[in-house]
C-alpha positions in Angstrom: 84.6 77.8 111.5 85.6 81.5 111.4 83.4 84.2 112.8 81.2 86.1 110.4 82.7 89.5 109.3 81.1 92.6 110.9 79.9 95.7 109.0 83.1 97.6 109.7 85.6 94.9 108.7 87.9 95.8 105.9 86.2 93.5 103.4 87.8 91.8 100.4 91.2 93.3 99.4 90.9 95.6 96.4 87.1 96.0 96.6 85.5 99.4 97.1 83.7 98.6 100.3 83.7 101.8 102.3 82.9 105.5 102.4 84.1 108.4 104.4 81.2 110.4 105.9 81.3 113.9 107.3 78.7 115.5 109.6 77.9 119.2 110.1 80.6 119.5 112.8 83.3 118.3 110.4 83.7 114.9 112.0 84.6 112.0 109.8 83.5 108.4 109.9 84.6 105.3 108.1 81.4 103.7 106.9 80.5 100.5 104.9 79.3 101.4 101.5 76.4 98.9 101.6 74.8 100.6 104.6 72.5 103.7 104.2 74.2 107.0 105.1 72.7 108.1 108.4 70.7 111.4 108.7 73.0 114.3 109.3 76.0 112.7 107.5 77.1 113.0 103.9 79.6 111.0 101.8 82.7 113.0 101.1 84.9 110.2 99.7 84.4 106.8 98.2 83.2 104.2 97.6 86.8 103.1 97.9 88.9 100.4 99.5 89.1 100.2 103.3 92.8 101.3 103.3 92.0 104.3 101.1 89.1 105.5 103.3 91.0 104.9 106.5 94.0 106.9 105.1 91.7 109.8 104.2 90.3 109.8 107.8 93.8 109.6 109.3 95.1 112.3 107.1 92.4 114.6 108.3 93.2 113.9 112.0 96.7 115.4 111.6 
């Protein structure tokens, strides 16, 4: 039996499962789209696939 996927796992390939959130300090977070956006954060990208969201966060780090 395989372990149950967690909320930050990539999800099914090709599915729009994540968001990119940003807080008032300009910090980004990769976030599952099915979870409520926490106070102090806003969605700035997505919902999109995990690779697309992770790429957006990584591009901003450079």
